[in-house]
C-alpha positions as CSV (number, residue, x, y, z in Angstrom):
1,X,-13.5,36.6,-37.0
2,X,-14.2,34.7,-40.6
3,X,-14.9,31.0,-41.2
4,X,-13.2,30.5,-44.4
5,X,-15.0,27.3,-46.3
6,X,-12.6,25.0,-48.5
7,X,-13.8,23.7,-51.3
8,X,-12.8,20.0,-51.4
9,X,-13.3,18.5,-55.5
10,X,-15.8,15.0,-55.7
11,X,-13.5,11.8,-56.2
12,X,-13.3,9.9,-58.7
13,X,-14.8,7.3,-59.4
14,X,-11.5,4.8,-59.2
15,X,-10.5,6.6,-55.4
16,X,-14.0,6.2,-54.8
17,X,-13.7,2.4,-55.4
18,X,-11.1,2.2,-52.6
19,X,-8.9,0.6,-54.9
20,X,-5.5,2.8,-54.7
21,X,-5.7,2.2,-51.4
22,X,-6.3,-1.7,-51.6
23,X,-2.8,-2.5,-53.5
24,X,-0.5,0.0,-52.0
25,X,-1.6,-2.7,-48.5
26,X,-1.4,-5.5,-51.3
27,X,1.7,-4.2,-52.2
28,X,3.2,-3.8,-48.8
29,X,1.8,-7.8,-47.8
30,X,3.5,-8.9,-50.8
31,X,7.3,-6.9,-50.1
32,X,7.2,-9.1,-46.7
33,X,7.0,-12.3,-48.1
34,X,9.2,-11.6,-50.6
35,X,11.8,-10.8,-47.5
36,X,10.8,-13.8,-44.9
37,X,9.4,-16.9,-47.2
38,X,12.0,-16.4,-50.4
39,X,14.9,-14.9,-49.6
40,X,15.1,-15.7,-45.7
41,X,15.3,-12.6,-44.2
42,X,13.0,-12.3,-40.9
43,X,11.6,-8.8,-40.4
44,X,10.4,-9.9,-36.6
45,X,12.0,-10.4,-33.3
46,X,11.9,-13.5,-30.8
47,X,11.0,-12.2,-28.1
48,X,12.1,-12.5,-25.4
49,X,14.9,-14.8,-27.2
50,X,16.2,-11.9,-29.8
51,X,16.3,-9.0,-28.0
52,X,15.8,-5.3,-29.0
53,X,19.5,-3.9,-29.1
54,X,18.9,-0.9,-27.3
55,X,20.1,3.2,-28.6
56,X,22.4,5.4,-26.7
57,X,20.8,7.9,-25.5
58,X,17.5,5.9,-24.7
59,X,16.2,6.9,-21.2
60,X,14.6,3.3,-19.8
61,X,14.2,2.7,-15.7
62,X,14.5,5.1,-13.4
63,X,16.7,3.4,-9.9
64,X,18.5,4.7,-6.9
65,X,21.9,3.6,-7.1
66,X,24.7,3.4,-4.4
67,X,28.1,4.8,-4.1
68,X,31.8,2.2,-3.9
69,X,31.7,1.6,-0.2
70,X,27.8,0.4,-0.7
71,X,25.7,3.4,1.1
72,X,23.2,4.7,-0.6
73,X,22.9,7.9,-2.3
74,X,19.7,9.5,-1.7
75,X,19.8,12.0,0.8
76,X,16.1,12.7,0.7
77,X,16.4,16.5,-1.0
78,X,13.0,15.4,-2.8
79,X,14.3,17.2,-5.4
80,X,12.9,14.8,-7.5
81,X,9.6,13.9,-5.7
82,X,9.0,17.9,-7.2
83,X,10.1,17.9,-10.8
84,X,8.0,14.3,-11.7
85,X,5.4,16.1,-14.4
86,X,3.2,12.5,-13.2
87,X,4.1,12.2,-9.6
88,X,5.1,9.2,-9.7
89,X,7.9,9.8,-7.3
90,X,7.5,9.7,-3.3
91,X,9.5,10.0,-1.0
92,X,9.1,10.5,3.3
93,X,11.6,11.9,4.9
94,X,12.7,10.5,8.0
95,X,11.9,13.4,10.1
96,X,13.3,14.8,13.2
97,X,13.0,10.7,15.1
98,X,14.0,9.6,11.6
99,X,16.5,7.4,11.4
100,X,20.5,8.6,10.8
101,X,21.9,8.3,7.4
102,X,23.6,5.2,6.4
103,X,26.6,6.7,5.6
104,X,29.4,9.1,7.3
105,X,28.8,12.8,7.1
106,X,25.6,12.4,5.1
107,X,22.2,14.4,6.9
108,X,19.8,12.5,6.2
109,X,18.7,8.8,4.0
110,X,15.0,8.8,2.9
111,X,12.4,6.8,4.9
112,X,10.6,6.1,2.6
113,X,11.6,6.3,-1.5
114,X,9.0,4.9,-4.0
115,X,8.7,5.0,-7.4
116,X,4.9,3.8,-9.6
117,X,6.3,2.6,-12.4
118,X,3.2,2.8,-13.6
119,X,3.4,6.6,-13.7
120,X,7.1,6.7,-15.0
121,X,6.8,8.6,-17.9
122,X,11.2,7.8,-18.4
123,X,11.4,11.7,-19.2
124,X,15.1,11.6,-17.5
125,X,13.8,14.8,-15.4
126,X,14.6,13.0,-11.6
127,X,18.2,11.8,-13.1
128,X,18.6,15.5,-14.0
129,X,17.9,17.3,-11.0
130,X,19.4,15.0,-8.2
131,X,22.6,16.4,-6.8
132,X,24.2,13.0,-5.5
133,X,23.8,10.5,-8.2
134,X,21.8,9.1,-6.3
135,X,19.0,8.3,-9.1
136,X,19.6,6.9,-12.6
137,X,17.9,5.7,-15.8
138,X,19.5,2.0,-16.9
139,X,18.7,0.8,-20.3
140,X,15.8,-1.5,-19.2
141,X,12.7,-1.6,-21.0
142,X,11.0,-4.3,-20.5
143,X,8.9,-4.2,-16.4
144,X,6.7,-6.9,-16.0
145,X,4.4,-7.6,-12.6
146,X,1.0,-9.7,-11.8
147,X,-0.6,-6.5,-10.1
148,X,-0.7,-2.9,-9.7
149,X,1.4,-3.3,-6.3
150,X,4.1,-5.2,-7.6
151,X,4.9,-1.8,-10.2
152,X,4.7,0.2,-7.0
153,X,9.2,-0.3,-6.5
154,X,9.9,0.1,-2.4
155,X,13.8,2.4,-1.9
156,X,15.0,-1.8,-1.5
157,X,14.0,-2.8,-4.6
158,X,15.4,0.2,-5.8
159,X,18.2,-0.2,-4.8
160,X,19.1,-3.5,-6.2
161,X,18.8,-3.0,-9.1
162,X,20.5,-0.3,-9.5
163,X,23.5,-2.1,-8.1
164,X,26.4,0.3,-7.6
165,X,27.6,3.7,-9.0
166,X,30.3,5.9,-8.8
167,X,30.4,9.4,-9.5
168,X,29.7,12.7,-7.0
169,X,30.9,11.9,-3.1
170,X,31.1,14.8,-2.1
171,X,30.4,13.8,1.6
172,X,33.3,12.3,1.6
173,X,35.6,14.1,3.1
174,X,33.8,16.9,4.9
175,X,34.7,15.7,8.6
176,X,38.4,15.4,7.7
177,X,37.9,19.5,6.6
178,X,35.6,20.2,9.3
179,X,37.9,19.2,11.7
180,X,41.1,20.8,9.9
181,X,39.3,23.4,10.7
182,X,40.5,26.4,12.3
183,X,38.9,27.2,15.7
184,X,37.9,30.5,16.5
185,X,37.5,31.5,19.4
186,X,33.4,33.4,20.5
187,X,33.3,36.3,22.0
188,X,30.9,37.6,23.7
189,X,29.6,40.5,25.3
């Protein structure tokens, strides 16, 4: 492999004096001054009195949601934890002696569910991979906290911020479907 040397032409005296750059910067300054002072148009937003209008498709902070009956939709499958690129999600399954799920016909619910909002990159992979539609990205861009510990959202806080959301309820009628099935006798040899 050979190295190719690129010849650069020397700068002129005018270019060396930084005058073109200075003039272009003053043009931008004058344009903003003219719009603000002379025309009365405001170029800045006075946050938090004025809020930014979130565009369609904005990926904000992820939150857990409840179904229409107020039950947790998460079944601790841990897919969101495995797919999370910065490893911001941590789920502790209930284990063999853990508490049962808070809704009928669900096998399990997470014992602990945490999202480290300082690590989260708002990629949306957790929402895409969730088979129960238990995690959604809200249009929330103003996350604040006074310490690092406050920015680690636990299960209760994630459910509170996420609210109630409809969608998949595949566990709702499983008991009725199981009872309606024909019972087959088991023959022993």
